[in-house]
C-alpha positions in Angstrom: 42.7 -8.2 31.3 40.8 -4.8 31.3 37.3 -4.8 32.5 34.5 -3.2 30.5 32.6 -0.4 32.1 29.0 -1.0 32.7 26.7 1.8 31.6 25.1 3.8 34.4 21.5 4.8 34.5 21.6 8.5 35.4 20.1 11.7 34.4 22.3 12.1 31.3 21.5 8.6 30.1 19.4 8.4 26.9 17.4 5.5 28.2 16.1 7.5 31.2 14.1 9.7 28.8 10.5 8.5 28.0 11.2 9.4 24.4 13.7 6.6 24.1 11.1 4.0 25.1 9.7 1.4 22.6 6.9 2.6 20.4 5.6 -0.9 19.4 2.2 -0.1 21.0 1.4 2.5 18.3 2.7 5.3 16.2 5.0 7.8 17.7 2.9 10.6 16.3 -0.9 10.8 16.3 -2.8 9.7 13.2 -4.1 12.7 11.3 -7.6 13.1 9.9 -6.2 13.0 6.4 -4.6 9.6 7.1 -7.8 8.3 8.5 -9.8 9.4 5.5 -7.3 7.8 3.2 -7.5 4.5 5.0 -11.3 4.6 4.8 -11.1 5.4 1.1 -8.7 2.5 0.5 -10.9 0.0 2.5 -14.1 1.2 0.6 -12.2 0.8 -2.7 -11.2 -2.7 -1.8 -14.9 -3.5 -1.0 -16.1 -2.0 -4.3 -13.6 -4.0 -6.3 -14.5 -7.2 -4.4 -18.1 -6.7 -5.3 -17.4 -7.5 -9.0 -14.8 -10.2 -9.3 -14.9 -10.3 -13.0 -16.8 -8.7 -16.0 -19.7 -11.1 -16.8 -20.4 -9.1 -20.0 -16.9 -9.5 -21.4 -17.8 -12.0 -24.1 -20.6 -9.7 -25.3 -18.1 -6.8 -25.8 -16.3 -8.5 -28.7 -17.3 -8.5 -32.3 -19.3 -6.1 -34.5 -22.6 -6.5 -32.7 -20.9 -5.9 -29.3 -19.2 -2.8 -30.7 -22.3 -1.3 -32.3 -24.8 -2.1 -29.6 -23.0 -3.1 -26.4 -25.1 -4.5 -23.6 -25.6 -2.5 -20.4 -22.9 -3.6 -18.0 -23.3 -4.8 -14.4 -22.5 -2.2 -11.7 -21.7 -2.1 -8.1 -22.7 0.7 -5.7 -19.9 2.3 -3.7 -20.4 2.6 0.1 -19.2 6.2 -0.1 -18.8 8.7 -2.9 -15.2 9.2 -1.8 -14.3 6.0 -3.6 -15.2 7.4 -7.0 -12.9 10.4 -6.7 -9.2 10.4 -7.7 
């Protein structure tokens, strides 16, 4: 029965390179400022949408009176103006 060859750990072995190591501790490339700003915008948007779970004025928006003279709606203030941009 033939024996299988065991891999050797030498200079030409891919596992000897630090680039072949596990990257579970973080991203392989640094996080850019753009990615950081996008993550902050997403978190602030989530906070803003959570500030108003539902529209309390919804019932007043229906019908003729609601169409002609709608009540002023409730608002939530964003933590940063970045949330209001597209």
